[in-house]
PyMOL Python script that loads the backbone (N, CA, C, O; Angstrom):
from pymol import cmd

cmd.read_pdbstr("""\
ATOM      1  N   UNK A   1      29.579  37.145 -11.204  1.00  0.00           N
ATOM      2  CA  UNK A   1      29.791  36.410  -9.968  1.00  0.00           C
ATOM      3  C   UNK A   1      28.968  37.063  -8.863  1.00  0.00           C
ATOM      4  O   UNK A   1      28.841  38.286  -8.808  1.00  0.00           O
ATOM      5  N   UNK A   2      28.429  36.260  -8.012  1.00  0.00           N
ATOM      6  CA  UNK A   2      27.719  36.775  -6.850  1.00  0.00           C
ATOM      7  C   UNK A   2      28.187  36.016  -5.622  1.00  0.00           C
ATOM      8  O   UNK A   2      28.737  34.920  -5.733  1.00  0.00           O
ATOM      9  N   UNK A   3      27.972  36.588  -4.472  1.00  0.00           N
ATOM     10  CA  UNK A   3      28.386  35.959  -3.228  1.00  0.00           C
ATOM     11  C   UNK A   3      27.382  34.870  -2.851  1.00  0.00           C
ATOM     12  O   UNK A   3      26.173  35.043  -3.008  1.00  0.00           O
ATOM     13  N   UNK A   4      27.893  33.765  -2.360  1.00  0.00           N
ATOM     14  CA  UNK A   4      27.033  32.629  -2.027  1.00  0.00           C
ATOM     15  C   UNK A   4      26.495  32.704  -0.602  1.00  0.00           C
ATOM     16  O   UNK A   4      25.623  31.918  -0.230  1.00  0.00           O
ATOM     17  N   UNK A   5      26.995  33.624   0.188  1.00  0.00           N
ATOM     18  CA  UNK A   5      26.548  33.753   1.569  1.00  0.00           C
ATOM     19  C   UNK A   5      25.190  34.452   1.616  1.00  0.00           C
ATOM     20  O   UNK A   5      24.777  35.096   0.651  1.00  0.00           O
ATOM     21  N   UNK A   6      24.507  34.318   2.743  1.00  0.00           N
ATOM     22  CA  UNK A   6      23.243  35.028   2.930  1.00  0.00           C
ATOM     23  C   UNK A   6      23.531  36.375   3.572  1.00  0.00           C
ATOM     24  O   UNK A   6      24.344  36.479   4.490  1.00  0.00           O
ATOM     25  N   UNK A   7      22.851  37.409   3.076  1.00  0.00           N
ATOM     26  CA  UNK A   7      23.056  38.761   3.575  1.00  0.00           C
ATOM     27  C   UNK A   7      21.714  39.403   3.884  1.00  0.00           C
ATOM     28  O   UNK A   7      20.692  39.054   3.293  1.00  0.00           O
ATOM     29  N   UNK A   8      21.732  40.332   4.805  1.00  0.00           N
ATOM     30  CA  UNK A   8      20.575  41.176   5.078  1.00  0.00           C
ATOM     31  C   UNK A   8      20.913  42.539   4.496  1.00  0.00           C
ATOM     32  O   UNK A   8      21.849  43.204   4.939  1.00  0.00           O
ATOM     33  N   UNK A   9      20.141  42.944   3.499  1.00  0.00           N
ATOM     34  CA  UNK A   9      20.406  44.222   2.852  1.00  0.00           C
ATOM     35  C   UNK A   9      19.763  45.353   3.632  1.00  0.00           C
ATOM     36  O   UNK A   9      18.596  45.281   4.018  1.00  0.00           O
ATOM     37  N   UNK A  10      20.527  46.377   3.853  1.00  0.00           N
ATOM     38  CA  UNK A  10      20.030  47.585   4.504  1.00  0.00           C
ATOM     39  C   UNK A  10      19.770  48.638   3.431  1.00  0.00           C
ATOM     40  O   UNK A  10      20.427  48.620   2.391  1.00  0.00           O
ATOM     41  N   UNK A  11      18.834  49.548   3.656  1.00  0.00           N
ATOM     42  CA  UNK A  11      18.547  50.592   2.659  1.00  0.00           C
ATOM     43  C   UNK A  11      19.766  51.462   2.300  1.00  0.00           C
ATOM     44  O   UNK A  11      19.776  52.086   1.239  1.00  0.00           O
ATOM     45  N   UNK A  12      20.764  51.513   3.144  1.00  0.00           N
ATOM     46  CA  UNK A  12      21.951  52.314   2.850  1.00  0.00           C
ATOM     47  C   UNK A  12      22.937  51.626   1.921  1.00  0.00           C
ATOM     48  O   UNK A  12      23.895  52.251   1.465  1.00  0.00           O
ATOM     49  N   UNK A  13      22.718  50.349   1.634  1.00  0.00           N
ATOM     50  CA  UNK A  13      23.624  49.612   0.754  1.00  0.00           C
ATOM     51  C   UNK A  13      23.468  50.132  -0.678  1.00  0.00           C
ATOM     52  O   UNK A  13      22.345  50.311  -1.148  1.00  0.00           O
ATOM     53  N   UNK A  14      24.586  50.378  -1.378  1.00  0.00           N
ATOM     54  CA  UNK A  14      24.509  50.909  -2.745  1.00  0.00           C
ATOM     55  C   UNK A  14      23.718  50.015  -3.709  1.00  0.00           C
ATOM     56  O   UNK A  14      23.142  50.530  -4.668  1.00  0.00           O
ATOM     57  N   UNK A  15      23.672  48.716  -3.492  1.00  0.00           N
ATOM     58  CA  UNK A  15      22.973  47.808  -4.393  1.00  0.00           C
ATOM     59  C   UNK A  15      21.508  47.583  -3.999  1.00  0.00           C
ATOM     60  O   UNK A  15      20.763  46.931  -4.730  1.00  0.00           O
ATOM     61  N   UNK A  16      21.103  48.113  -2.861  1.00  0.00           N
ATOM     62  CA  UNK A  16      19.751  47.887  -2.333  1.00  0.00           C
ATOM     63  C   UNK A  16      18.673  48.304  -3.337  1.00  0.00           C
ATOM     64  O   UNK A  16      17.742  47.541  -3.594  1.00  0.00           O
ATOM     65  N   UNK A  17      18.788  49.485  -3.896  1.00  0.00           N
ATOM     66  CA  UNK A  17      17.777  49.999  -4.812  1.00  0.00           C
ATOM     67  C   UNK A  17      17.684  49.143  -6.067  1.00  0.00           C
ATOM     68  O   UNK A  17      16.584  48.859  -6.541  1.00  0.00           O
ATOM     69  N   UNK A  18      18.825  48.730  -6.610  1.00  0.00           N
ATOM     70  CA  UNK A  18      18.822  47.913  -7.826  1.00  0.00           C
ATOM     71  C   UNK A  18      18.128  46.584  -7.588  1.00  0.00           C
ATOM     72  O   UNK A  18      17.373  46.117  -8.441  1.00  0.00           O
ATOM     73  N   UNK A  19      18.374  45.972  -6.441  1.00  0.00           N
ATOM     74  CA  UNK A  19      17.756  44.689  -6.143  1.00  0.00           C
ATOM     75  C   UNK A  19      16.265  44.874  -5.851  1.00  0.00           C
ATOM     76  O   UNK A  19      15.439  44.074  -6.290  1.00  0.00           O
ATOM     77  N   UNK A  20      15.930  45.917  -5.119  1.00  0.00           N
ATOM     78  CA  UNK A  20      14.523  46.169  -4.770  1.00  0.00           C
ATOM     79  C   UNK A  20      13.683  46.434  -6.018  1.00  0.00           C
ATOM     80  O   UNK A  20      12.544  45.975  -6.105  1.00  0.00           O
ATOM     81  N   UNK A  21      14.236  47.171  -6.984  1.00  0.00           N
ATOM     82  CA  UNK A  21      13.495  47.500  -8.198  1.00  0.00           C
ATOM     83  C   UNK A  21      13.551  46.384  -9.237  1.00  0.00           C
ATOM     84  O   UNK A  21      12.921  46.490 -10.289  1.00  0.00           O
ATOM     85  N   UNK A  22      14.291  45.322  -8.959  1.00  0.00           N
ATOM     86  CA  UNK A  22      14.362  44.190  -9.875  1.00  0.00           C
ATOM     87  C   UNK A  22      15.321  44.387 -11.035  1.00  0.00           C
ATOM     88  O   UNK A  22      15.303  43.617 -11.995  1.00  0.00           O
ATOM     89  N   UNK A  23      16.165  45.420 -10.953  1.00  0.00           N
ATOM     90  CA  UNK A  23      17.132  45.674 -12.019  1.00  0.00           C
ATOM     91  C   UNK A  23      18.163  44.547 -12.078  1.00  0.00           C
ATOM     92  O   UNK A  23      18.606  44.153 -13.157  1.00  0.00           O
ATOM     93  N   UNK A  24      18.531  44.042 -10.923  1.00  0.00           N
ATOM     94  CA  UNK A  24      19.469  42.934 -10.846  1.00  0.00           C
ATOM     95  C   UNK A  24      19.023  41.967  -9.759  1.00  0.00           C
ATOM     96  O   UNK A  24      18.317  42.350  -8.826  1.00  0.00           O
ATOM     97  N   UNK A  25      19.439  40.714  -9.886  1.00  0.00           N
ATOM     98  CA  UNK A  25      19.141  39.721  -8.858  1.00  0.00           C
ATOM     99  C   UNK A  25      20.414  39.266  -8.169  1.00  0.00           C
ATOM    100  O   UNK A  25      20.364  38.473  -7.229  1.00  0.00           O
ATOM    101  N   UNK A  26      21.553  39.762  -8.628  1.00  0.00           N
ATOM    102  CA  UNK A  26      22.835  39.363  -8.071  1.00  0.00           C
ATOM    103  C   UNK A  26      23.302  40.371  -7.036  1.00  0.00           C
ATOM    104  O   UNK A  26      23.156  41.580  -7.218  1.00  0.00           O
ATOM    105  N   UNK A  27      23.856  39.868  -5.965  1.00  0.00           N
ATOM    106  CA  UNK A  27      24.417  40.734  -4.933  1.00  0.00           C
ATOM    107  C   UNK A  27      25.886  40.391  -4.758  1.00  0.00           C
ATOM    108  O   UNK A  27      26.244  39.223  -4.607  1.00  0.00           O
ATOM    109  N   UNK A  28      26.723  41.397  -4.780  1.00  0.00           N
ATOM    110  CA  UNK A  28      28.143  41.223  -4.519  1.00  0.00           C
ATOM    111  C   UNK A  28      28.450  41.991  -3.244  1.00  0.00           C
ATOM    112  O   UNK A  28      28.255  43.205  -3.183  1.00  0.00           O
ATOM    113  N   UNK A  29      28.932  41.281  -2.219  1.00  0.00           N
ATOM    114  CA  UNK A  29      29.203  41.924  -0.943  1.00  0.00           C
ATOM    115  C   UNK A  29      30.332  42.952  -1.100  1.00  0.00           C
ATOM    116  O   UNK A  29      31.084  42.923  -2.075  1.00  0.00           O
ATOM    117  N   UNK A  30      30.431  43.845  -0.136  1.00  0.00           N
ATOM    118  CA  UNK A  30      31.416  44.919  -0.210  1.00  0.00           C
ATOM    119  C   UNK A  30      32.842  44.393  -0.286  1.00  0.00           C
ATOM    120  O   UNK A  30      33.677  44.964  -0.988  1.00  0.00           O
ATOM    121  N   UNK A  31      33.129  43.311   0.429  1.00  0.00           N
ATOM    122  CA  UNK A  31      34.475  42.741   0.409  1.00  0.00           C
ATOM    123  C   UNK A  31      34.839  42.268  -0.995  1.00  0.00           C
ATOM    124  O   UNK A  31      35.909  42.595  -1.508  1.00  0.00           O
ATOM    125  N   UNK A  32      33.949  41.500  -1.611  1.00  0.00           N
ATOM    126  CA  UNK A  32      34.209  41.015  -2.973  1.00  0.00           C
ATOM    127  C   UNK A  32      34.233  42.164  -3.978  1.00  0.00           C
ATOM    128  O   UNK A  32      35.035  42.163  -4.912  1.00  0.00           O
ATOM    129  N   UNK A  33      33.372  43.123  -3.787  1.00  0.00           N
ATOM    130  CA  UNK A  33      33.321  44.282  -4.671  1.00  0.00           C
ATOM    131  C   UNK A  33      34.654  45.025  -4.649  1.00  0.00           C
ATOM    132  O   UNK A  33      35.151  45.440  -5.695  1.00  0.00           O
ATOM    133  N   UNK A  34      35.231  45.194  -3.465  1.00  0.00           N
ATOM    134  CA  UNK A  34      36.515  45.873  -3.361  1.00  0.00           C
ATOM    135  C   UNK A  34      37.629  45.067  -4.025  1.00  0.00           C
ATOM    136  O   UNK A  34      38.534  45.640  -4.632  1.00  0.00           O
ATOM    137  N   UNK A  35      37.565  43.748  -3.912  1.00  0.00           N
ATOM    138  CA  UNK A  35      38.567  42.891  -4.570  1.00  0.00           C
ATOM    139  C   UNK A  35      38.475  43.049  -6.083  1.00  0.00           C
ATOM    140  O   UNK A  35      39.498  43.160  -6.758  1.00  0.00           O
ATOM    141  N   UNK A  36      37.253  43.060  -6.620  1.00  0.00           N
ATOM    142  CA  UNK A  36      37.077  43.227  -8.062  1.00  0.00           C
ATOM    143  C   UNK A  36      37.614  44.584  -8.529  1.00  0.00           C
ATOM    144  O   UNK A  36      38.243  44.670  -9.584  1.00  0.00           O
ATOM    145  N   UNK A  37      37.373  45.629  -7.760  1.00  0.00           N
ATOM    146  CA  UNK A  37      37.860  46.953  -8.109  1.00  0.00           C
ATOM    147  C   UNK A  37      39.375  46.994  -8.108  1.00  0.00           C
ATOM    148  O   UNK A  37      39.968  47.608  -8.996  1.00  0.00           O
ATOM    149  N   UNK A  38      40.026  46.354  -7.131  1.00  0.00           N
ATOM    150  CA  UNK A  38      41.481  46.337  -7.076  1.00  0.00           C
ATOM    151  C   UNK A  38      42.072  45.567  -8.247  1.00  0.00           C
ATOM    152  O   UNK A  38      43.112  45.955  -8.778  1.00  0.00           O
ATOM    153  N   UNK A  39      41.421  44.475  -8.658  1.00  0.00           N
ATOM    154  CA  UNK A  39      41.907  43.688  -9.788  1.00  0.00           C
ATOM    155  C   UNK A  39      41.783  44.455 -11.093  1.00  0.00           C
ATOM    156  O   UNK A  39      42.577  44.248 -12.010  1.00  0.00           O
ATOM    157  N   UNK A  40      40.793  45.340 -11.186  1.00  0.00           N
ATOM    158  CA  UNK A  40      40.561  46.091 -12.403  1.00  0.00           C
ATOM    159  C   UNK A  40      41.597  47.203 -12.603  1.00  0.00           C
ATOM    160  O   UNK A  40      41.776  47.702 -13.715  1.00  0.00           O
ATOM    161  N   UNK A  41      42.264  47.578 -11.537  1.00  0.00           N
ATOM    162  CA  UNK A  41      43.244  48.674 -11.631  1.00  0.00           C
ATOM    163  C   UNK A  41      44.529  48.203 -12.247  1.00  0.00           C
ATOM    164  O   UNK A  41      45.463  48.990 -12.403  1.00  0.00           O
TER     165      UNK A  41
END
""", "prot")
cmd.dss("prot")
cmd.show_as("cartoon", "prot")
cmd.util.cbc("prot")
cmd.orient("prot")
């Protein structure tokens, strides 16, 4: 799942490097990422 909203990625974002290097094309915003982590617990 990825977020459908538009985001401006900053170099400090944990996913910035993965997207910049082409490792992934999906971005999950911090809010959704935290929800996924809570559901996994």
